[in-house]
C-alpha positions, 0 to 999 in steps of 0.5 A, spaced: 500 500 500 502 507 498 500 513 501 502 520 498 504 526 503 504 533 501 507 539 504 505 546 503 505 553 505 498 556 506 498 562 511 491 562 511 485 558 508 483 561 501 481 558 494 486 552 495 483 550 501 476 551 499 478 546 493 480 541 498 475 542 503 469 541 497 473 534 495 473 531 502 467 534 504 463 527 504 468 524 508 469 530 513 461 529 514 462 522 515 467 523 520 463 528 524 456 525 524 459 518 525 455 513 528 454 515 535 452 523 534 444 522 535 443 529 536 448 534 533 448 541 535 446 547 530 451 551 527 449 557 531 450 552 538 457 550 535 459 557 534 457 559 541 461 554 544 467 556 540 466 563 542 466 561 549 472 556 549 476 558 544 474 566 542 481 567 538 479 562 533 473 565 531 475 570 526 479 564 522 472 560 523 468 565 520 473 566 515 472 559 512 465 559 514 464 565 509 468 561 504 464 555 504 458 559 503 451 557 506 452 550 508 449 549 515 452 542 515 459 544 513 459 550 519 458 544 524 463 540 521 468 546 521 467 547 528 469 540 531 464 541 536 461 534 539 464 530 533 462 522 534 467 518 537 473 515 533 479 511 536 486 511 533 493 509 536 500 512 537 506 512 541 510 518 544 516 520 548 520 526 551 527 526 550 531 530 554 538 528 553 544 529 548 541 533 542 534 534 546 529 536 548 525 533 543 519 529 542 518 523 538 512 520 536 509 514 532 502 516 529 498 509 528 491 510 524 488 507 517 492 510 512 486 511 507 483 516 513 489 520 514 490 527 511 496 528 506 497 535 509 503 537 512 503 545 513 506 551 515 501 556 516 501 563 519 493 565 522 496 570 527 502 572 530 505 565 530 507 560 525 505 553 525 508 547 522 503 541 523 501 534 521 494 537 519 488 532 519 480 534 517 477 539 514 480 545 517 485 547 523 486 540 526 493 538 528 495 531 530 502 534 532 505 540 531 510 546 533 509 553 533 515 558 532 515 560 540 518 553 540 511 549 543 510 542 541 504 539 542 502 531 540 496 527 541 494 520 543 487 516 543 486 516 551 483 508 550 476 509 551 470 511 545 466 514 550 463 521 548 461 527 551 460 534 550 466 538 547 471 539 542 475 534 537 482 534 540 485 536 533 482 543 534 484 543 541 491 542 539 491 547 533 488 552 539 494 552 543 499 552 538 496 558 535 495 562 542 500 559 547 508 560 548 510 555 553 508 548 556 504 552 562 500 556 558 498 550 554 496 546 560 492 552 562 488 552 555 487 545 555 484 544 562 479 549 560 476 547 554 472 541 554 474 535 550 469 530 546 472 524 548 478 521 552 485 523 549 492 524 551 496 530 550 504 531 550 507 538 551 514 540 550 517 547 549 524 550 547 526 550 555 525 543 556 519 544 560 514 538 558 508 534 561 503 529 559 495 531 560 490 525 561 483 529 558 476 526 558 469 528 558 467 525 564 474 526 568 478 532 571 484 533 567 490 530 570 497 533 569 503 529 569 510 529 568 510 522 564 515 522 559 512 516 555 505 515 553 501 510 548 493 509 548 491 509 556 491 513 561 492 511 569 490 504 568 490 499 563 491 491 562 498 489 563 497 484 557 494 490 552 498 492 546 498 499 549 501 497 556 507 493 552 509 499 547 509 504 553 513 499 557 518 499 551 519 506 551 520 507 559 525 502 558 528 505 553 529 512 556 531 508 562 537 505 559 544 509 560 546 507 553 540 510 549 541 516 544 536 520 540 538 516 534 537 510 538 530 512 540 528 514 533 530 507 530 526 503 536 520 507 533 521 504 526 521 497 529 515 492 532 512 493 537 512 500 536 512 500 529 505 497 526 504 494 520 497 492 521 492 495 516 487 498 521 493 500 526 498 502 521 504 507 523 503 512 518 509 516 520 514 518 525 515 525 527 521 528 531 520 535 534 526 539 536 523 546 538 530 549 540 531 548 533 524 550 530 525 543 526 521 537 525 523 530 521 518 526 518 520 519 518 519 513 514 523 507 514 529 509 509 526 516 508 527 523 512 523 529 510 526 535 514 521 541 515 523 547 519 521 555 520 528 557 517 527 552 511 520 549 509 520 544 503 514 544 499 513 538 495 510 531 496 513 524 498 510 517 496 511 512 501 510 504 499 508 500 506 508 494 502 503 488 504 499 490 511 497 485 516 489 484 516 
């Protein structure tokens, strides 16, 4: 199986964004409605929620709503408010040794659903490099030019509540926050739609892992590794295994950042399962304003000093059912 990734600069959404949105609108609607959203909010309720919790994004939200025109369903989708539940994978770790600080992460998900976009944007005063997802604003992981990095993993439960998709919440902190404490305050204030884990790192080496959910108080931890569970999980689970591998790696005296990255490209951290495929590995270095997107045999480096527009197609081979 193959997938093409595209890197592009787009200061703010315009005609090119609109063309992409229109091409993917049906898929975005399926994501938003899902199977568990029995009473979707109205467009006005969606905007009111954004105005209450993420007011700084409202001008950009209004802009994209104007671009799509009189499309009530699109306005709901673009809000990311109260989406249906959709689990995914991921493993990530904070490296503080030589060549650090760095955040290393694998993103695991069905390849046909993952967006192809790696973007450099400038919605406001900050520039953001992010692996984007969904029709507008969503980030799976990213970094701003203040040196704040944010990355997500699924929190292990498909239960849903009243809140926003975590991918827009990551965009929000990258657009509005300069440091880990600022991002923690923002993420603890905005309601999240389903259990999610967020790892934060800044250029000073401050870091945290947050456990968020619609039916719990946020937990702010000093964990340097994170997979797809929160405080408890069966020790026999794949999530527990991946977390244990990362913990042991960080505890090893001979471990280096290149060795940690190599570990992420091997089982059990690297997945070749068709429904849980490691789509890419990312290594964020906030002090340098640099991120390396990695696949076996390929490294694509992006930075605020040099953003490489173009595309890369990776051949994943035959995946395991």
